[in-house]
Backbone bond lengths (Angstrom), bond angles and torsions (degrees), N, CA, C in turn:
res aa  C-N    CA-C-N  psi(-1)  N-CA   C-N-CA  omega(-1)  CA-C   N-CA-C  phi
1 X - - - 1.444 - - 1.521 111.55 -
2 X 1.303 116.55 -39.30 1.475 120.19 -174.31 1.519 110.98 -62.60
3 X 1.308 118.48 -40.11 1.460 121.00 179.03 1.531 109.49 -62.34
4 X 1.329 116.87 -44.74 1.456 120.32 178.26 1.517 111.65 -62.67
5 X 1.321 118.71 -38.69 1.461 121.37 178.63 1.526 110.84 -63.53
6 X 1.315 116.38 -39.94 1.462 120.56 -177.88 1.511 113.94 -74.32
7 X 1.310 117.21 -31.55 1.479 119.77 -173.44 1.539 115.04 -102.66
8 X 1.314 117.23 -25.74 1.453 119.41 -171.96 1.532 111.06 -126.57
9 X 1.323 117.04 105.38 1.486 120.25 -177.47 1.512 114.77 -54.28
10 X 1.309 118.14 -32.75 1.470 120.15 -179.93 1.512 114.14 -70.63
11 X 1.334 118.22 -12.34 1.456 121.53 -179.47 1.531 112.71 -97.73
12 X 1.331 116.81 -2.22 1.486 121.08 -175.17 1.528 110.44 -83.08
13 X 1.313 115.72 142.05 1.458 119.26 172.87 1.543 110.02 -65.85
14 X 1.298 116.86 147.72 1.467 120.28 175.98 1.506 108.91 -56.40
15 X 1.336 116.88 137.09 1.445 121.03 178.37 1.500 115.17 92.61
16 X 1.306 119.13 -11.92 1.461 122.30 177.79 1.517 109.20 -87.83
17 X 1.300 117.35 118.74 1.452 122.45 -178.25 1.540 108.29 -99.04
18 X 1.304 115.88 125.05 1.473 123.53 177.74 1.507 107.14 -124.71
19 X 1.323 116.72 129.42 1.459 118.89 -179.24 1.506 111.13 -80.76
20 X 1.330 116.43 179.94 1.458 122.86 -175.25 1.518 112.51 -64.43
21 X 1.324 117.96 -18.19 1.454 121.98 179.30 1.523 112.52 -93.69
22 X 1.345 116.81 0.53 1.456 120.68 -179.50 1.532 113.59 83.85
23 X 1.334 116.48 24.84 1.470 122.62 -177.92 1.522 110.51 -98.30
24 X 1.334 114.59 135.24 1.461 119.58 177.12 1.551 108.95 -139.65
25 X 1.327 115.53 152.40 1.472 120.46 175.93 1.519 108.94 -76.86
26 X 1.314 114.98 134.75 1.462 119.74 178.86 1.524 110.76 -64.02
27 X 1.317 117.66 -39.64 1.486 120.97 -179.98 1.527 109.75 -61.79
28 X 1.322 118.00 -40.49 1.452 120.86 179.09 1.533 111.82 -69.91
29 X 1.287 116.59 -37.86 1.460 121.27 176.83 1.528 110.85 -60.57
30 X 1.318 115.73 -43.81 1.460 119.94 179.39 1.532 110.13 -67.76
31 X 1.313 118.17 -41.39 1.465 121.53 -178.75 1.540 110.29 -64.67
32 X 1.326 117.11 -45.46 1.468 120.07 -172.87 1.541 113.56 -86.49
33 X 1.306 117.94 -19.53 1.461 119.56 -176.85 1.529 113.16 -136.30
34 X 1.305 116.44 -46.01 1.476 121.52 -170.34 1.498 114.97 -61.58
35 X 1.313 117.65 -44.48 1.469 120.77 -177.73 1.496 111.97 -57.03
36 X 1.355 115.82 -41.08 1.452 119.99 179.55 1.517 112.78 -66.76
37 X 1.343 115.44 -21.16 1.466 121.57 179.56 1.510 112.27 -98.31
38 X 1.351 116.02 -1.17 1.441 121.14 -176.27 1.530 112.61 74.32
39 X 1.325 116.40 30.28 1.450 123.31 -175.41 1.527 109.66 -115.17
40 X 1.309 116.92 132.26 1.475 122.24 177.60 1.524 111.33 -108.21
41 X 1.332 115.94 179.06 1.458 120.33 -178.27 1.521 112.69 -57.56
42 X 1.312 116.72 -45.25 1.472 119.82 -178.69 1.530 110.20 -63.27
43 X 1.325 117.93 -37.47 1.475 120.95 177.95 1.526 110.19 -62.10
44 X 1.347 116.06 -43.09 1.459 119.75 179.61 1.537 109.98 -63.10
45 X 1.298 116.98 -46.54 1.482 120.97 -178.68 1.514 110.78 -64.42
46 X 1.330 117.03 -40.79 1.488 119.07 176.46 1.501 112.30 -61.22
47 X 1.347 116.73 -41.57 1.440 120.64 179.69 1.522 111.87 -66.27
48 X 1.336 114.69 -41.45 1.481 118.93 178.72 1.535 110.30 -61.67
49 X 1.337 115.45 -45.09 1.474 118.07 179.00 1.522 112.24 -65.22
50 X 1.289 117.13 -36.19 1.496 120.69 179.40 1.512 111.96 -66.69
51 X 1.327 116.34 -31.49 1.465 121.39 -174.61 1.526 112.90 -116.52
52 X 1.341 115.88 22.78 1.462 120.61 -173.91 1.539 112.26 -64.53
53 X 1.324 115.56 -32.73 1.469 118.49 -177.07 1.529 111.12 -112.43
54 X 1.309 114.62 144.04 1.461 120.79 174.53 1.509 109.37 -77.43
55 X 1.315 117.66 170.84 1.453 121.67 -178.01 1.515 112.03 -58.90
56 X 1.313 118.59 -31.08 1.471 121.53 179.14 1.516 113.41 -85.99
57 X 1.333 117.26 4.43 1.465 122.14 177.73 1.510 113.59 91.89
58 X 1.336 119.19 -4.40 1.469 121.99 179.39 1.526 109.20 -71.58
59 X 1.295 114.94 147.88 1.480 122.24 -178.89 1.515 110.19 -74.66
60 X 1.346 116.55 131.45 1.466 122.58 177.22 1.509 111.28 -101.33
61 X 1.327 117.13 -37.27 1.464 123.51 -176.30 1.511 109.71 -130.65
62 X 1.320 116.08 156.65 1.479 122.70 170.10 1.533 106.72 -131.26
63 X 1.324 115.09 141.07 1.460 121.80 176.67 1.509 107.64 -112.92
64 X 1.330 116.38 134.32 1.445 120.77 -176.61 1.530 108.12 -150.57
65 X 1.325 117.17 -174.46 1.454 120.51 172.96 1.532 108.28 -123.16
66 X 1.328 115.81 152.50 1.456 119.88 177.93 1.531 108.48 -92.06
67 X 1.312 115.52 -178.00 1.472 121.56 -177.60 1.528 112.20 -59.79
68 X 1.323 116.00 -30.53 1.462 119.18 179.66 1.504 115.43 -86.57
69 X 1.339 115.58 1.31 1.476 119.97 178.84 1.523 112.79 91.05
70 X 1.326 118.90 0.86 1.454 121.81 177.05 1.522 111.10 -75.25
71 X 1.304 116.02 152.20 1.468 120.87 178.10 1.509 110.50 -82.37
72 X 1.332 115.62 132.42 1.467 121.16 176.41 1.529 109.79 -123.00
73 X 1.302 114.54 153.25 1.466 122.08 177.18 1.541 106.22 -121.98
74 X 1.306 115.29 134.76 1.475 119.81 176.39 1.506 107.96 -115.37
75 X 1.331 115.22 129.86 1.459 122.29 174.74 1.504 106.07 -91.28
76 X 1.317 116.97 117.72 1.426 120.70 -177.68 1.525 111.39 -74.95
77 X 1.319 118.68 152.28 1.468 121.36 -178.62 1.517 111.97 -61.46
78 X 1.301 114.65 150.70 1.433 120.20 176.38 1.514 108.75 -66.39
79 X 1.308 115.80 135.07 1.462 118.41 178.30 1.494 111.07 -83.43
80 X 1.295 114.86 140.43 1.480 118.74 177.73 1.513 108.64 -82.72
81 X 1.323 113.56 146.08 1.447 119.13 176.58 1.518 110.32 -67.89
82 X 1.339 118.20 140.03 1.436 119.47 177.11 1.521 112.06 -62.51
83 X 1.347 117.49 146.32 1.461 118.31 -178.13 1.524 111.81 -65.07
84 X 1.324 113.30 149.49 1.426 120.65 173.97 1.442 115.79 93.92
């Protein structure tokens, strides 16, 4: 679900703000979606860490903090397959 929220505006729960880089606040994600799923901030972070890398070792997510010290997760863009 997190990848879809970061990449596709139509898949985001109402009230979840995602910037142009695919970054969202974990606290907002939990408030707008997670609580209804029985998911808390630590659950989100554990899932992000578990799935941070794709099978080929490429990074799927980044965890950082915003200016206010809140934790944010960025969903990285889908990589295009090399030609040929």
